[in-house]
N, C-alpha and C positions, 0 to 999 in steps of 0.2 A: 504494499499500500504506499503510495507516494504521491506527492504533489508535483505535477509537471512543471518544468521550467517555463517561465513566461518570457516572451520577447520584450515586454515592457520593463522598464527599469523599476525595480521594487525598492521601496524605502526600507532600509534595514531597521529592525527592532532595536530600540535603544539598548546599549550594552548593559546598563544597570538593570533594566527590566529583564533582559535575557539571563543575566547572572542570578537574579532572584528566582526565576523560574527553574533554571538549572539546579540551583541549590535545593529547591523543594523536591524536584524530581529525583535527585540523587539521594536525598533523605529517605525517599520511599523505595530505594533500591534501583533506581533507574540511571541510565547513562546517556548523555548527549555525546556523540562523536563528531568532531569537526577538525578541520585542518586542511593542509594542501592536498594530502592523499585522498581525503574524503571529498573535497571539492572535485578532484579528477574523477573519482568514482561516480559521483552524482552527475557530473557532466556526461559521462559515458552512458548513463541511464536517462539523460534528459530530464533530470529530476531536481527539484529544489531541496527536497528532503525525502526520507524514507524511514518508516517505522518497521522494524523487523519483528518485534514482539513487545510484550508489555514493559520491557525494561530497556530497550535499545532503540534510540532514535539517532539517525544520521542527519545532519544539517550542514548547509554551506556556512562558511565563515560569514558573519554578518547577515544572518537570515532575515527574511521579512516576517512580519507578525503573523500573517496567514499561514505561512509554512510551519511556524513553531506551534501555533494553536491547533492547526489541523493534526499535526503528528501527535500532540498530546491527547487529542480526542481519540485517535487511532490506538494509542497505547492503552487508554482506558477501555476501548472496545475489545482489545486482546484480554485485559484483566477480567472483564465481565463475560468472556467467552461469546461475545456477539460475533467476533470473527473466529470462525472455526477452521479457516483455511480453504474452504470451498470457494469456487468462483462466485457462486450466488451470494454467500455471506460477505465476501470482499466487496462486491458491488453494492450490497445493501449498506455496508458500513461507509462506503464512499459517499453514497447519497445522504445518509444521515449526518456525516461530518460536514458536508457542504452546507446542508440546511442549518446546522448548528452555528457554523461560521457566519452565515448570513443573519440569523436571529441575534447574534451577539456582535455584529460588525461595529456598532458604536462603542460597546464596552471594550472590545479588542483593539479599537482604534485602527481598523483596517482602512487603507487608502482606497480611493475610487478605483484604481487599477486592480487592487486585490479583490475588491467586491465584484468587479466585472469578470475577472478570471474565475472567481468562485461560482458566479452565476453560470458561466459557460461550462465549467466542469460539472455542475449540477445537471444541467440539460444533457450533457454527453453521457453521464453515468446513468441517468434515468432512461435515456434512449437505449443504452446498452442493456440494461436490466429488462426492458420491454422486449427487446429482440431475443434475449436469452429465454424468456418465457414463451415467446411466439414459437421458438424452435424446440419447444417441449423440454426446456430446462437442460439442454445439452449444447 
């Protein structure tokens, strides 16, 4: 589960805010991975960030707010077993994450660009889920 890299310039999350979030995530057993190697890996996946499981999130150096909050949502989805690893559960989790980002856009202080990217991602994931069901769930 990952957030696609946007062609638009994304405003980085303030470092102080990111460090506070990182500290809280670490306190709960989680790890943010970032650095040059992580940036190269994410670039190869055309991703801003990736959540591997409930405890591991990869983000670019100076990540945008939407990327950080989306991956935290996904980490929680892993913790609550909403994401069981199936294609269907991953799509449902993506849809729910995009909806939550949009509901909390003001609180998360998402930029107009991030909101537009999130709206587009929501439409794409919803369409993909509909197609999945049209094809008999396969």
